[in-house]
N, C-alpha and C positions, 0 to 999 in steps of 0.2 A: 307697830310698822302700819304707814298711812298706803291703802289700795286704790287712793282718791284725791287728785289735787284738793288744796284749799278749799271748804265748803264756802266762801263768802269771795272766791273769784268770780268774776263774771262765765258764764258759758264760754264767750268766744277768746279768754285766758287759756279755761283748758283745754281747749281743742289747741290753741295755737302751741300750747306748752307740749302738748302730746306728740304735736308735726315735728318738734324740733327733740322734743327726749322724753321719749314716752317712758311714761312712771315704770315700768317691768322693768326695762331696762337700765336706766337710773336705779332703782332699789337692787339689782340684781349685779349693778357694777359695783355701789358703796357697799351691800355688804358681802363681796366673796371675798375666801380666802388671801387672795392675793386683788386687790381691792382696782379697780378699773381706772384708777384715775386721769393717765393717758387719753385713753380713748374716750372718757368721758367730760374732756377739757374742748372740744369744740362744741359740743350738743349744748354744755354748761355756758359758755359764751354767747351761743344763739340763744336760746332764753334770755340773759341777765340783759342785751340790745332791745329784746324785740319787748320784754316786760316788764326789764329795771333790776336790778339788785334786790328790792325791797320783795319783789315777784320768788327772785330767787330763793332767797334767803328761808323764807315760809314753803318754798316746794323739798328743800333741800333738805331739811330738817324732821321737816314731817314724816320727808321718805325713810331716815333715819331712826323713827322713832322717838325726837328727841322733843317734849313738849312742851310749852311755855310760847310767851311773843316773844321770840324774836328779829331783832333790828337789824338792817344792813348798815353799819358805823364802818364810813368813810377815816381813814385813818393816815399816818405821815410817815414814807417809810425810811426807813433807819437803819446803818449798819449796827449790828448791834457793843460788838467790841468798842467801836468809836464817839459811838452815843454814852455806852455805862459809861467812859472815862469822863467824855463834857459832861453828863452831868453830878460828874462828882462820887456815885456808889462805888461800894466796894469792887475795887478787881485786885484777884490774888493772877501775877503774870506764869506761867509756867515758862514758858519757850517766845520770846521773842520773833518778830517776822524779822528777816535779816537773808540777804549772801550765803547761801549756805551750797557746797559744791555735790555734782551728779555722778557718781561712777561712770564711767567707758558701762555701754550697755551690749554685751553680746549677741551676736545673733547668728543663725546658717537660713539664708533664701533671700539675706539685706548683706549689706552690709553693716558694720556696729555704728552705732550711736555714738558717735565721742564727749567724753568728759565733759561737760561745762560749769556754769556756775548761776543759778537761776535765786530766788527770790524765792522764799518756805513765806506761808501765815504764821503770825500768832498765834500760841497757843493759850486759851487765857479761865477764867474762874469768874464770870460776872454776876451781883448777887442784884437781883432787880426785886426790885420793893414794888409789890400790890400788881405783880403782875396776871396779865390770860394766857392760857397755855391750851391751845386744842388738838385733841385728839389727830396722826396722821397728818399733821401739821409743822411745817420747818419756822413758824412763825410765831412769835410773842406781842402781846398789845401791853406794854404800861399808858392808861390814857390814854390819848388820841395819837398814838406816835405804836405803828409795828416797825417790831424789832426782828429784819431778818444775814444772819450770821456771813457778811460778805464784807470781804476787805479792801484792799485799794481799790484797784479799777476792775475786778472780777464782775461784778453785776453791769458793768459795763463795755467789756469785752466781751462775755459771751448771752447773747440774744435770748429772750426765756420767756416763758409764757406763765409767768404766776398763776395764773386761775389756774394752774394745774394742780397748784397746793389743795390738801386736802379741807379746808378754809376757809382759803382767798375764793371771794365771789366776785370779781373783777381785778384792775390792776390800770390803773392809767394815770400817765403825767404826774410821777413820783407818788403814789398816792395808792391804800388797795382797800377794801371794803370788806369785813369779816362779820363773820357774826357775834350777836353780840345780847345779853337779854338780864335780866335786875335778878337778883339773889341766886348767885350763881355757891354753888356749895367750896368752902374755902380753908384752905390747907396752911399751915405755920411755915415750914420747909419744905423745900421740895425742889430733885433735881430733874430735869429734863430729859431723855429717851425718846422723846415724842421726835415723829416728823413723816413726811411723806412714801421714804421709802422702807420704812421702818420691816415689813414684810419679807427684802431683801437677804437674804445671807452673809452677801459679800459686802451692801449696803453697813449690818450689824455691824460688823465686826472693824471696819475701816473709818464709819460716818461716825456710829451713835456707840457703841460700846466703847471704843478708846475715851468719850466722856467719864465712864464713869470711872477708869483705867486712873484715872489723872487724878480725880477727886479721893482715891483708896488711902493717902495721908495724910491728908486736910483737914486741919482739928474742927470737928464739929460735925466729919459725916456720918459719922456713926447713929447720932440722932436726924439724918435727911430722909426723907420718903422718896425712895424711886419710882418714879414716872416713867412706866411706858406701853405702847399702844395695844390694844386687841389683835387680830388680826397677824399675828407672830406665830410662826414653824415653833415645833419643842424644842429644838435645840438651840432656837435664841433664848429661853426663860432656862433654859437647863446650864446655857454657860450663864447667866444670872446666878442661879443658884450656887455655882460654884465660886462667883466670885466674890459674893457674898454670904454666903454659909448658905442659905436658906433664901427666901421669898418674902420671908414676914414684915419685908418695909419696901416691900415692892407693888402696884397698884397700876391696876391698870384699865387702860381708857375705854370703854366703849366708843365703838364707834357713831362718830359727834358730841362728842360728851366735851364741854369744858368746866374748867374748873379754875379758880382764883387763890393767887398763890401769894400767900406775905412780904417772902422771900424763896424768889426761884432763885436757886442756881444753876446760869445758862453758862456750857460750857464750849468752846467754838470747836470745830471739829478742823483733823490734822488737813484736812483738802476738801478743795472747794466740789461743792455737791450741784449745782444749777437747779433749781426746779424746771423741767418740761422746755430744757436748752434747744434750741433749734437744730437740728441737723445738721452736723460740720462746727457747728459753731464752735467746740473746744478741740477743735483739730489744731497741732500744732508741737513742736517742743519746747522743752521749757513751762509747761503749762500744769504737769500733775506732780510738782514738785512737796515737799513736803521737809521737817524735820525729822530726819531719821532715826537720828541720834539718844530723841527725846523718847520715841515713840520705844523703840530700845531697851528705855531705861522703864518705862512705866511697865511691856511684855513683863520684864526681868521681876519685878514688882508685884504683878496679877500671879508668876510665878512660884510664886514664893506660899499662894495664897493655894492652889491646887492640890488637892489630895494624890496621896499616892495613888498611883494607877497604874499595871502592866503595862509595857510596852507590846506593840502588835508584831507577833512574829515578821511580818514582811519589812523588808529591809529593800524590795523595789515597789514603789506601788504607780501607776497607769491611774489616774485619776477622771471617770470617765463624763460626760456631758451629752444627756439627753438631748433626743433629738427634736424637742419640740422647744425647747429654748435658741431665742434668738442667737449671732453668732453659733450656727450652727455646722460643725464640721463635716463636711457632706461624702468621704473615704470614708468615715468613723470605722467600722468595721474591720477596714485592711487595718490604719493605721495600730486596732487593737490590737487586730491579730501580730503584726507585725512584736507591740513589743509586750507581750503575751511570748512571744518566740524570745527575747530574751530573758526571758523568767521575771517580767515584771505582772504582781497580781494587777489587773482588770476591778476596778470597785467601785459599784455610786455610791459615794458616800448620801445620798438622799436621804436613805430609808435607815439612816443610822442617825443615835442618838448624839450628845458632843464627847459626852466622855470616851465613844467610841471612838469616833473622830480622832478626838486629843490624845486615846492612843497611837493611831496611825498614824499618826503624824510627829509623835516619840519617838516609834519608832524604827520610821524610816531614813534610809539614807540617801535613794535618790525618788522624787519624784516627779512624777512628768504629766498635765495634764494641757487637756485647750483649756485659751483664758476664761473665764467668770468663776464664781464666785466657791467655785469648791478651793481653789488658790489659797482664796484670803487664809482658809488656816495653816497654812506651811509658816506666819503668825508664831506661829508655835510649835515648829520645829528645829528641831538643835542647830546648834554651830557644825557648820563640812558639810549640811544638807545639801546635796545637788541637785538644782530644781528646773526644770525647763518646762517650759511654756511655748505650746503652739497654736499662731494666732492670724489672723488676716494678713494683707499687706502690711496692714501701720503699722510703725515701730514706733511712735508717739505714745503717749498718756503708761507710759511704764516708768517713768523717772523715778517716780514716788516708789515702784516696788527693787527698783535698780538700788535707794538708798536704805532701806530699811533690811533686805538680804547682805548687806554689806555691812551693816551697821551689827548682823545679829550674828557674826560670821557664816556666810550660805553663800555657795553658790550657786549665778544662776545666767541661764543662757534663754534667749527666744531662739525660735522656728518658723519661721514667716511661711506661710501659704498664698493664695491668689484668689480671689472670684473671681468666676466662671462671667458673673457682670455687674455691672456699674447698679448703685445702688441706685433705686427706686425716690420720687420725692417720697420726702418723710422719711425715711428710711434712714436710722442712726446706726444701725450694724447689720453689716454685710453675711453673709454665710461664705464657706471658705475651703478647700482644700488644701492638702500639705501631701508633698510630692515624698515618698517614702525615700528615695534615695537621699533625703535629705538627712532621713532620719539616725544611721551612724555618722554621721559629723556629729548629730547637734550630743549623742554622747561622749565624744571625743574630746569635744570643745570642753564639757560641764567635766571631764577629770583631768585639765591643763592645770598646772598651780594658778594658772595665769589669771584663772576662769575666780578663780578666788578672789582676787581683787578689781573684778571688772567691774 
């Protein structure tokens, strides 16, 4: 890894770059177990504006230890699926984008969210020719076109800072600049599970891992290499090993690496996950909607591949969330003590292996947790499981969860708290507290027969 700015730079460039984005901070942020792309983005943008995208790519790749003559290559931004279809590239449509039903979302602490009908995304596999992928990036380059998985008005509806992405150097006027160099290593065929948020457990289970579930029964998949990022927790790799029967076909890309693939299998995500969204941009009902029935079919297909695991003895689970994470439950000790008194085992899944977490979900009859990645594990819970979600005052963003729990035959209810203070400028999520008097009502609603169809 480089410990100095590029040697051919004029001294004033190095001085200016160090003032805008200190090299030690850049290296630390890029190589951390949880890369700090969001925190690095303002300095990254400032460096590109002051010295240009070519200077940025030289500094960026040097900090990552990626040798070679890298260039900033400007590409036209296009939607992945629509562009593949327009080019006549092979596309397998798993689930067409269409209006789907979203069930009523039960809640305590606020009125229920009524049932509605909203549009879901298309789930499809596009086989892209001669494509370039980058670690920690949601974008794929084919020639001078950069492909991003957005559909309909998604990109226009949610203002984003695309330069937050691990490979995007700059974004303006419908174009993005990406690192490029000659002589990249080539693979004949690969499925990409790479992405900006691949280190996050919730994103892994809801955004990236489903791409593999979709391909399990596609002819020829057994000969496809699976691409994943480094800097992922061990649980991610363990889930892959269970789904694939081992990791022999998995290729891990270290920070900054790019590969060229003769035939890239690019699968759309069940939900749209914007890159660097502006705070509040995703608010509103009907935004987080998917084809819940299709995802349930994928989960049943995946379950057939799981090895036999002993169920956990815990029938009532409360999944704790650390105080160091965003969306902090401010009165966590009091809430956990209340659930413990009701016979719930209070557990932190963070240090558990994926098989251990899977066993917990399969054995539980009740699962309650603050909103966050631990709840994604309930995708593997059994039909009939009662699921309670503790969250801030916003009822939106849970439509897809309601769809999946309904398709899996589970019961869902939210318990909404309050935020003691308003969000500061630039904050995405606020901390909240839960009124303990709402908790008996939460359990009561989860036990009501009507909750199964809510």
